[in-house]
C-alpha positions in Angstrom: 0.0 0.0 0.0 3.0 2.3 0.5 3.7 2.0 -3.3 0.1 2.6 -4.3 -0.1 5.8 -2.3 3.2 7.0 -3.5 2.4 6.2 -7.2 -1.0 7.9 -6.9 0.6 11.0 -5.4 3.1 11.1 -8.2 0.7 10.4 -11.1 -2.0 12.9 -9.8 -5.7 12.8 -10.6 -5.6 12.1 -14.3 -5.5 8.3 -13.6 -6.9 6.3 -10.7 -4.4 3.6 -9.6 -6.1 0.5 -8.3 -4.4 -2.0 -6.0 -4.5 -5.6 -6.9 -7.2 -6.1 -4.2 -9.3 -3.4 -5.7 -9.0 -5.0 -9.1 -10.1 -8.3 -7.7 -6.8 -10.2 -7.1 -5.9 -11.3 -3.6 -3.1 -13.8 -4.3 0.6 -13.4 -4.0 2.7 -12.4 -7.0 5.9 -14.3 -7.7 9.3 -12.5 -7.9 11.5 -15.3 -9.0 13.5 -13.5 -11.8 17.1 -12.4 -11.3 16.6 -8.8 -12.6 14.3 -6.0 -11.7 13.0 -6.0 -15.3 12.3 -9.7 -15.1 10.4 -9.4 -11.9 8.3 -6.4 -13.0 7.4 -8.1 -16.3 6.6 -11.4 -14.7 4.1 -9.7 -12.4 2.6 -7.5 -15.1 2.2 -10.4 -17.5 0.6 -12.5 -14.8 -2.0 -9.9 -13.9 -2.7 -9.0 -17.5 -3.5 -12.6 -18.2 -5.4 -13.2 -15.0 -7.6 -10.0 -15.0 -7.6 -9.3 -18.7 -6.8 -5.6 -18.2 -4.0 -3.2 -18.9 -1.7 -3.1 -15.9 1.8 -2.2 -14.7 4.1 -3.7 -12.1 7.3 -2.5 -10.7 10.4 -3.8 -8.9 12.8 -1.6 -7.1 16.3 -2.3 -5.8 19.0 -0.6 -3.8 22.3 -1.1 -5.6 25.5 -0.4 -3.6 28.7 0.2 -5.6 31.1 -1.5 -3.2 28.9 -4.6 -3.1 28.8 -4.9 -6.9 25.2 -3.8 -7.1 23.9 -5.8 -4.1 21.4 -6.1 -2.6 19.7 -5.2 -6.0 16.9 -7.5 -7.0 17.1 -9.1 -3.5 16.7 -5.8 -1.6 13.4 -6.8 0.1 14.8 -10.1 1.3 18.5 -9.2 1.6 18.8 -10.6 5.2 16.7 -13.6 4.3 13.2 -14.5 3.1 11.6 -14.2 6.5 13.4 -10.9 7.5 12.1 -7.4 7.6 13.4 -4.0 6.6 15.2 -3.6 9.9 17.2 -6.8 9.4 18.0 -5.8 5.8 19.3 -2.4 7.0 21.4 -3.9 9.7 22.9 -6.4 7.3 23.8 -3.7 4.8 25.2 -1.4 7.5 27.3 -4.2 8.8 28.7 -5.0 5.4 29.7 -1.3 4.9 31.1 -0.8 8.3 34.4 1.1 8.1 34.1 1.4 4.3 34.6 4.8 2.7 32.9 4.0 -0.6 29.2 4.2 0.3 27.9 5.2 -3.2 24.6 3.7 -4.0 21.5 4.2 -6.1 17.9 3.3 -6.0 16.5 1.9 -9.3 12.9 1.3 -10.2 11.8 -0.5 -13.3 8.1 -0.4 -14.3 6.8 -2.9 -16.7 3.5 -1.9 -18.4 1.4 -4.4 -20.2 -0.8 -2.2 -22.4 -3.0 -3.7 -25.2 -0.9 -6.8 -25.3 2.3 -4.8 -25.8 5.0 -4.4 -23.1 6.9 -1.3 -22.2 9.5 -0.5 -19.6 10.2 2.7 -17.7 13.2 3.2 -15.4 14.0 5.7 -12.7 17.3 6.1 -10.9 18.5 8.3 -8.1 22.0 8.3 -6.9 23.2 8.8 -3.4 25.1 7.4 -0.4 24.4 5.0 2.4 24.9 6.8 5.7 26.3 5.1 8.8 23.2 5.1 10.9 19.5 5.5 10.4 17.9 8.9 10.3 14.3 9.8 10.0 11.0 8.2 10.8 9.2 8.3 7.4 9.4 6.2 4.3 10.0 2.5 4.2 12.6 0.0 3.3 16.1 1.5 3.2 14.8 5.1 3.2 16.4 5.9 6.6 19.9 5.2 5.4 19.8 6.5 1.9 20.9 10.1 1.4 20.2 11.3 -2.2 22.9 13.3 -3.9 22.4 17.0 -3.5 20.3 16.7 -0.4 21.0 16.9 3.4 18.1 14.7 4.4 17.6 10.9 4.0 14.4 9.8 2.2 13.0 9.0 5.7 13.6 12.6 6.9 11.8 14.1 3.9 8.1 15.0 3.7 6.4 12.4 1.5 5.7 15.1 -1.1 9.4 16.0 -1.3 10.4 12.4 -1.8 7.6 11.8 -4.3 9.1 14.6 -6.5 12.6 13.3 -6.7 12.6 9.6 -6.0 13.6 6.7 -8.4 9.9 5.7 -8.4 8.8 9.2 -9.1 11.1 9.3 -12.2 9.8 6.0 -13.5 6.2 6.8 -12.7 6.5 10.2 -14.4 7.7 8.4 -17.6 4.8 6.0 -17.3 2.3 8.9 -16.8 3.7 10.7 -19.8 3.4 7.6 -21.9 -0.2 7.0 -20.8 -1.2 10.6 -21.3 0.1 10.5 -24.9 -1.8 7.2 -25.5 -5.1 8.5 -24.1 -4.8 11.9 -25.8 -4.5 10.2 -29.1 -7.4 7.8 -28.4 
């Protein structure tokens, strides 16, 4: 639901984003691919076939330079399949302890299944992993990610500020522009 709210805030009132539950799907979606693109497309294809409607799905990963892009596609389960964000953050901070290269980026890939065609939209924001958590907002790794050019972590920012600059915002804005162009021509 964090993502639905964030996407709706970014996309504005032109389109109404429905959750899977609102669209009539209550199952669990698989994320068994080894890339963000693969996971996003797998989910979008599954829902498109199951519900017979245009849809999009995303996958997001935190990619840390020193760790050769890890946790990446495994960001949500970095500390193990049964672990939570706190455990993931603790594992990452432990791996970066006493390391000077803390460069990282958040990357979101959206796969859109639209009239049986597939499209991809990517958003990237670069930054650094700080040494300890700061902020109470956001979710996931937001409390340890400091975007380049800012003095606040994502977790310290107002949701509206994060929604304007985040990796997801960049990808969603590309998606929204694509949809706007498609509906304007229809």
